[in-house]
C-alpha positions as CSV (number, residue, x, y, z in Angstrom):
1,M,86.2,92.3,80.4
2,K,82.9,92.4,78.5
3,N,81.3,90.2,81.3
4,M,82.7,92.6,83.9
5,L,81.1,95.6,82.2
6,R,77.8,93.8,82.0
7,N,78.0,92.9,85.7
8,T,78.8,96.5,86.6
9,I,75.9,97.8,84.7
10,A,73.6,95.2,86.3
11,A,74.9,96.1,89.7
12,T,74.4,99.8,89.2
13,L,70.8,99.3,88.0
14,L,70.1,97.0,91.0
15,L,71.5,99.5,93.4
16,A,69.6,102.3,91.8
17,G,66.4,100.4,92.5
18,V,67.4,99.9,96.2
19,V,68.5,103.5,96.9
20,Q,65.5,105.7,96.1
21,H,66.2,109.0,97.7
22,A,66.5,112.2,95.7
23,S,69.9,113.1,97.4
24,A,71.2,109.5,97.0
25,E,74.7,109.1,95.6
26,I,76.0,106.0,93.7
27,V,79.7,105.5,93.2
28,T,81.5,102.8,91.3
29,V,85.2,101.9,91.7
30,T,87.2,99.1,90.1
31,G,90.2,97.2,91.3
32,D,92.3,94.1,90.9
33,T,93.5,91.8,93.7
34,S,96.1,90.1,91.5
35,F,99.1,91.7,93.0
36,G,97.6,92.9,96.3
37,P,98.9,92.2,99.8
38,T,97.8,88.9,101.3
39,F,96.1,87.8,104.5
40,I,94.3,84.8,106.0
41,S,90.7,86.0,105.7
42,P,88.0,85.2,108.3
43,T,85.6,82.5,107.3
44,P,82.3,83.5,105.6
45,W,80.6,82.5,108.9
46,G,82.6,85.0,110.9
47,T,84.7,82.4,112.8
48,P,88.4,83.1,113.4
49,P,90.6,82.3,110.4
50,D,92.4,78.9,110.3
51,P,96.1,79.6,110.7
52,S,96.9,76.8,108.3
53,A,94.8,78.3,105.6
54,T,96.4,79.7,102.4
55,P,96.8,83.5,102.5
56,V,94.7,85.2,99.8
57,A,95.3,88.5,97.9
58,Y,93.0,91.4,98.8
59,Q,92.4,95.0,98.1
60,A,91.1,97.4,100.8
61,F,89.1,100.7,100.4
62,D,88.5,103.5,102.9
63,V,84.8,104.3,103.0
64,V,83.3,107.5,104.4
65,T,79.7,108.5,104.0
66,G,78.0,111.8,104.3
67,P,74.6,112.7,105.9
68,G,71.4,111.9,104.0
69,P,68.1,113.7,104.1
70,S,67.4,112.5,107.6
71,P,69.9,112.3,110.4
72,F,68.8,108.7,111.1
73,N,69.0,107.5,107.5
74,W,72.4,105.8,107.3
75,E,71.6,102.7,105.2
76,N,74.2,102.0,102.5
77,S,74.5,99.2,99.9
78,F,77.5,97.6,98.4
79,L,77.4,95.4,95.3
80,T,80.6,93.8,94.1
81,S,81.0,92.1,90.7
82,C,84.1,89.9,90.4
83,E,85.7,87.9,87.7
84,F,86.5,85.3,90.3
85,A,84.8,83.7,93.3
86,C,84.9,86.7,95.7
87,I,83.9,87.5,99.3
88,T,83.7,91.0,100.8
89,F,84.3,92.2,104.4
90,L,83.3,95.5,106.0
91,Y,85.4,96.7,109.0
92,N,84.5,99.4,111.5
93,G,87.7,101.4,111.2
94,A,90.9,99.9,109.9
95,L,91.7,96.3,108.8
96,D,94.5,94.6,110.7
97,P,95.7,91.9,108.3
98,N,97.4,90.1,111.2
99,D,94.1,89.9,113.1
100,P,91.3,90.1,110.4
101,G,88.6,89.3,113.0
102,T,89.1,92.6,114.8
103,N,86.6,95.4,113.9
104,L,84.8,93.0,111.5
105,M,81.2,94.3,111.0
106,N,79.8,92.5,108.0
107,I,80.6,89.7,105.6
108,S,79.1,89.0,102.2
109,D,79.7,85.6,100.6
110,N,80.0,84.9,96.9
111,L,76.7,84.9,94.9
112,Y,78.1,83.6,91.5
113,H,80.7,86.3,91.2
114,F,78.6,88.8,93.0
115,S,78.7,90.0,96.6
116,A,75.9,92.1,98.0
117,M,75.9,93.9,101.3
118,Q,73.4,96.3,102.9
119,T,74.4,97.9,106.2
120,F,74.1,101.0,108.3
121,L,77.1,103.4,108.2
122,E,77.4,106.4,110.5
123,P,78.1,109.6,108.5
124,G,81.7,110.9,108.8
125,K,83.1,107.7,110.3
126,H,85.8,105.7,108.5
127,Y,85.1,102.1,107.5
128,T,87.3,99.6,105.5
129,F,85.7,97.6,102.7
130,V,87.8,94.6,101.6
131,V,87.5,92.4,98.5
132,T,89.3,89.1,98.4
133,G,88.9,85.6,96.8
134,Y,88.4,82.1,97.9
135,M,91.3,79.6,98.0
136,G,93.8,81.7,96.2
137,E,91.5,83.1,93.6
138,F,92.1,86.7,92.4
139,G,91.3,89.1,89.6
140,E,89.4,92.2,88.6
141,F,86.3,93.5,90.3
142,S,83.9,96.4,90.4
143,I,82.3,97.9,93.6
144,T,79.1,99.9,93.2
145,A,78.1,101.6,96.5
146,G,75.2,103.9,97.3
147,G,73.4,105.5,100.1
148,P,71.1,108.3,101.1
149,G,74.0,110.9,101.1
150,A,77.5,111.3,99.7
151,I,79.8,108.4,99.7
152,N,83.6,108.4,99.3
153,I,85.5,105.3,98.5
154,S,89.3,105.4,98.1
155,P,92.0,102.7,98.0
156,V,94.0,102.1,101.2
157,P,97.7,102.4,100.3
158,E,99.9,99.4,101.3
159,P,102.6,100.1,103.9
160,S,105.2,99.0,101.4
161,A,104.2,101.8,99.0
162,G,104.9,104.4,101.7
163,L,108.3,102.9,102.4
164,M,109.2,102.9,98.7
165,L,108.2,106.5,98.4
166,L,110.4,107.4,101.4
167,G,113.3,105.4,99.9
168,G,112.9,107.1,96.6
169,L,112.8,110.6,98.2
170,A,115.9,109.8,100.2
171,G,117.7,108.6,97.0
172,I,116.7,111.8,95.2
173,G,118.0,113.9,98.1
174,A,121.3,112.0,98.2
175,L,121.7,112.5,94.5
176,A,121.0,116.2,94.7
177,R,123.5,116.6,97.6
178,R,126.1,114.7,95.6
179,R,125.6,116.9,92.5
180,A,125.7,120.1,94.6
181,R,129.0,118.9,96.2
182,R,130.5,118.0,92.8
183,T,129.4,121.4,91.4
184,A,131.0,123.2,94.4
185,Q,134.3,121.3,93.9
186,L,134.4,122.3,90.2
187,S,133.9,126.0,90.9
């Protein structure tokens, strides 16, 4: 954990040197791929994934940027510090785990537990930033992102989380209906 904090501070300082606009924003988010969903990731060279490869855990984030001081200044930086050998992917729009080559914009390979990416993102458009490991590796990570304007990074919920929520609400509704029926019978 101490190493992760040191890497996060180093990443923030490095990004602060890259992004030198008065209206620049720097955001840091943390996560853990340990219990995340899995997919067969594209190769670091952008070639299609090998279907016989071992699926790896990942965590996806929705990224939306705001306008900077100039309407043509869309350059953004992402620096990821991982406690494992990581690789990051940037998608134009959503990630399809069944076809991870679709919408793939940018790949950043592992640089000794660091992944660095500099790219142009159109303000107001949604992108998906994915952190995953090599050959089954997983763990905690920290993403530091910055650009000339506002940047919003939020985790993409897993589809199973939505299904669990709906199931829980249905269970609560059934329980409330049962209690109401029981109360009506006793009256």
